KOLBATI-343179 format. One line per 8 residues: number of its first residue (from 1); their letters; for each residue x, y, z of N, C-alpha, C, O. Coordinates in steps of 0.1 Angstrom, whole numbers, plus 2048, in hexadecimal, padded with zeros to 3 digits. Example, Ala and Ser with C-alpha at 12.3 -4.5 7.8 and 13.67 -1.06 7.14 Angstrom:
2
1> as> 884:7C7:84E:87B:7D3:84E:884:7DF:84E:88E:7DF:855 | 880:7EA:847:889:7F5:847:881:800:84F:886:80B:850
END
This chain:
74
1> mvalaaef> 894:334:F51:894:338:F44:8A2:33D:F40:8A7:33A:F35 | 8A9:344:F49:8B6:349:F46:8C0:33E:F44:8C8:33E:F3A | 8BF:333:F4C:8C8:328:F4A:8C5:321:F3D:8CF:31D:F36 | 8B9:31F:F3A:8B5:319:F2D:8BA:322:F21:8BE:31C:F17 | 8B8:32F:F22:8BC:338:F17:8CB:336:F14:8CF:337:F09 | 8D3:334:F1F:8E1:332:F1D:8E4:326:F14:8EE:326:F0C | 8DC:31C:F14:8DE:310:F0C:8DB:313:EFD:8E1:30D:EF4 | 8D2:31D:EFB:8CE:320:EED:8D7:32B:EE7:8D7:32D:EDB
9> qpqatatk> 8DE:333:EEF:8E6:33E:EEA:8F0:33B:EDF:8F1:343:ED6 | 8F7:32F:EDF:900:32C:ED4:8F8:32B:EC6:8FF:32C:EBC | 8EC:329:EC6:8E4:328:EBA:8DE:335:EB5:8D8:336:EAA | 8E0:33F:EBD:8DB:34D:EBA:8E6:355:EB3:8F1:351:EB2 | 8E2:361:EAE:8EA:36A:EA7:8EC:377:EAF:8E2:37C:EB4 | 8F8:37C:EB0:8F9:389:EB6:8F2:394:EAF:8F1:394:EA3 | 8EC:39D:EB7:8E4:3A8:EB0:8E6:3B5:EB8:8E9:3B6:EC4 | 8E4:3C0:EB1:8E3:3CD:EB7:8D5:3D4:EB3:8D3:3DF:EB7
17> efalpkdg> 8CD:3CC:EAC:8C0:3D1:EA9:8B5:3C9:EB0:8B7:3BD:EB3 | 8AA:3D0:EB4:8A0:3CA:EBC:892:3CC:EB6:88A:3D3:EBC | 890:3C6:EAB:883:3C7:EA4:878:3C0:EAC:87B:3B6:EB3 | 86C:3C4:EAA:860:3BD:EAF:85D:3B2:EA6:860:3B2:E9A | 857:3A7:EAB:854:39C:EA2:848:39F:E99:840:3A6:E9D | 848:398:E8E:83D:399:E85:832:390:E8A:835:387:E93 | 826:392:E86:81B:389:E8A:81F:37A:E88:824:376:E7D | 81C:372:E92:81F:364:E91:82D:360:E94:831:354:E93
25> qtifyllt> 836:36A:E97:844:367:E99:847:36A:EA8:841:372:EAE | 851:363:EAD:857:366:EBA:866:369:EB8:86D:362:EB1 | 86A:374:EBE:878:377:EBE:87E:376:ECC:878:37B:ED6 | 889:36F:ECD:890:36D:EDA:89C:377:EDA:8A3:378:ED0 | 89E:37E:EE5:8AA:386:EE7:8B1:381:EF4:8AB:381:EFE | 8BD:37C:EF2:8C4:377:EFD:8D0:380:F01:8D9:382:EF9 | 8CF:386:F0D:8D8:390:F12:8E3:388:F19:8E1:381:F23 | 8F0:38A:F15:8FB:384:F1C:904:390:F22:901:39B:F20
33> dtdvftas> 90F:38C:F28:918:396:F2D:91F:39E:F22:924:3A9:F24 | 920:398:F16:928:39D:F0B:91F:3A2:F00:924:3AB:EF8 | 913:39D:EFE:90C:3A0:EF2:8FD:39D:EF3:8F9:397:EFE | 8F5:3A0:EE9:8E7:39C:EE9:8E6:393:EDC:8EB:396:ED2 | 8E0:388:EDE:8DE:37E:ED3:8CF:37C:ED0:8C7:37E:ED9 | 8CC:379:EC4:8BE:378:EC0:8BC:36B:EB7:8C5:366:EB1 | 8AF:367:EB8:8AA:35D:EAF:89B:35E:EAE:895:364:EB7 | 895:35A:EA3:887:35B:EA2:881:34E:E9C:889:346:E96
41> apeedlge> 874:34C:E9E:86E:340:E99:85F:342:E99:85A:34B:EA0 | 858:33B:E91:849:33C:E90:843:338:E9E:846:32D:EA3 | 83A:340:EA3:834:33E:EB0:82D:331:EB0:82D:32A:EBA | 826:32D:EA6:81E:321:EA5:828:314:EA7:825:30B:EAE | 833:315:EA0:83C:30A:EA1:842:309:EAF:844:2FE:EB4 | 845:314:EB5:84A:314:EC3:840:30E:ECC:843:306:ED5 | 834:313:ECB:829:30F:ED4:825:300:ED2:821:2FA:EDC | 827:2FB:EC6:823:2ED:EC4:82F:2E3:EC5:82E:2D8:EC0
49> erhawspl> 83A:2E8:ECB:846:2E0:ECD:84C:2DB:EBF:852:2D0:EBF | 84B:2E3:EB5:850:2DF:EA8:85D:2E7:EA5:861:2E7:E99 | 863:2ED:EAF:86F:2F5:EAC:879:2F3:EB8:875:2F0:EC3 | 885:2F3:EB4:890:2F1:EBE:88F:2FA:ECA:893:2F7:ED5 | 88A:306:EC8:88A:310:ED3:87D:310:EDB:87A:318:EE3 | 874:306:ED8:868:304:EE0:86A:304:EEF:862:30A:EF6 | 874:2FD:EF4:875:2FD:F03:877:30B:F09:872:30F:F13 | 87F:314:F02:881:321:F06:874:32A:F05:871:332:F0E
57> fhaghevi> 86D:328:EFB:860:32E:EF9:856:32B:F04:850:334:F0A | 855:31E:F08:84C:31A:F13:851:31F:F20:849:322:F29 | 85E:31F:F22:864:325:F2E:860:334:F30:85D:338:F3B | 861:33B:F25:85D:349:F25:84E:34B:F29:84B:354:F31 | 846:342:F24:837:343:F27:835:33F:F36:82C:344:F3C | 83D:336:F3B:83C:333:F49:840:33F:F52:83A:342:F5C | 84A:346:F4E:84E:353:F55:843:35D:F55:83F:362:F5F | 83D:35E:F49:831:368:F48:826:363:F51:820:36B:F58
65> sqyriieg> 823:356:F51:818:351:F5A:81B:353:F69:812:357:F70 | 828:352:F6D:82B:354:F7B:829:363:F7E:825:366:F89 | 82D:36C:F76:82B:37A:F78:81C:37D:F79:818:385:F82 | 814:377:F71:805:379:F72:800:374:F80:7F7:37B:F86 | 805:369:F84:801:364:F91:805:36D:F9C:7FD:370:FA5 | 811:372:F9C:816:37C:FA6:80D:388:FA6:80A:38E:FB0 | 809:38D:F9A:801:399:F99:7F2:396:F9C:7EA:39F:F9C | 7EF:389:F9E:7E1:386:FA1:7D8:386:F95:7CC:387:F96
73> rn> 7DE:384:F89:7D6:384:F7C:7D4:377:F77:7CD:376:F6C | 7D8:36C:F7D:7D7:35E:F78:7D5:35E:F69:7D3:354:F63
END
Protein backbone atom coordinates (compact mmCIF):
# COMPACT_ATOMS: atom_id res chain seq x y z
CA UNK A 1 0.00 0.00 0.00
CA UNK A 2 2.86 2.37 0.77
CA UNK A 3 4.41 1.90 -2.67
CA UNK A 4 1.04 2.38 -4.32
CA UNK A 5 0.34 5.51 -2.25
CA UNK A 6 3.56 7.04 -3.58
CA UNK A 7 2.10 6.83 -7.08
CA UNK A 8 -0.98 8.80 -5.99
CA UNK A 9 0.82 11.47 -3.94
CA UNK A 10 1.32 13.88 -6.88
CA UNK A 11 -2.48 14.04 -7.26
CA UNK A 12 -3.02 14.92 -3.58
CA UNK A 13 -2.89 18.26 -1.78
CA UNK A 14 -0.62 19.15 1.14
CA UNK A 15 -2.51 19.54 4.41
CA UNK A 16 -2.07 20.38 8.06
CA UNK A 17 -5.68 19.52 8.96
CA UNK A 18 -6.96 16.01 9.61
CA UNK A 19 -10.73 16.04 9.51
CA UNK A 20 -12.79 12.89 9.78
CA UNK A 21 -14.67 11.88 6.64
CA UNK A 22 -18.34 12.64 6.25
CA UNK A 23 -20.73 9.72 5.78
CA UNK A 24 -20.11 8.04 2.45
CA UNK A 25 -16.69 9.68 1.96
CA UNK A 26 -13.18 8.31 2.26
CA UNK A 27 -10.25 10.57 3.08
CA UNK A 28 -6.73 9.48 2.28
CA UNK A 29 -3.79 10.92 4.24
CA UNK A 30 -0.40 10.24 2.69
CA UNK A 31 2.55 10.81 5.03
CA UNK A 32 5.87 11.60 3.36
CA UNK A 33 9.27 12.65 4.69
CA UNK A 34 8.39 16.29 4.08
CA UNK A 35 4.62 16.70 4.40
CA UNK A 36 1.20 15.11 4.66
CA UNK A 37 -0.99 15.03 1.58
CA UNK A 38 -4.70 14.40 1.33
CA UNK A 39 -7.42 13.54 -1.13
CA UNK A 40 -11.00 12.39 -0.72
CA UNK A 41 -13.59 10.59 -2.79
CA UNK A 42 -17.04 9.04 -2.45
CA UNK A 43 -16.71 5.61 -0.85
CA UNK A 44 -19.18 4.03 -3.27
CA UNK A 45 -17.21 5.24 -6.31
CA UNK A 46 -13.99 3.92 -4.81
CA UNK A 47 -15.50 0.54 -3.99
CA UNK A 48 -17.13 0.15 -7.39
CA UNK A 49 -13.91 1.00 -9.30
CA UNK A 50 -15.38 4.27 -10.60
CA UNK A 51 -12.65 6.50 -9.20
CA UNK A 52 -8.95 6.87 -10.04
CA UNK A 53 -8.04 6.22 -6.40
CA UNK A 54 -9.91 2.89 -6.27
CA UNK A 55 -6.69 0.81 -6.32
CA UNK A 56 -5.43 2.56 -3.19
CA UNK A 57 -8.82 2.15 -1.50
CA UNK A 58 -8.78 -1.60 -2.18
CA UNK A 59 -5.16 -1.88 -1.06
CA UNK A 60 -6.16 -0.29 2.24
CA UNK A 61 -8.95 -2.80 2.67
CA UNK A 62 -6.48 -5.61 2.01
CA UNK A 63 -4.23 -4.27 4.78
CA UNK A 64 -7.21 -4.21 7.15
CA UNK A 65 -8.14 -7.78 6.14
CA UNK A 66 -4.62 -8.99 6.85
CA UNK A 67 -4.66 -7.38 10.32
CA UNK A 68 -7.95 -9.13 11.05
CA UNK A 69 -6.45 -12.46 10.00
CA UNK A 70 -3.44 -11.87 12.24
CA UNK A 71 -5.74 -11.05 15.14
CA UNK A 72 -7.82 -14.16 14.41
CA UNK A 73 -10.94 -12.16 13.60
CA UNK A 74 -11.28 -13.17 9.92
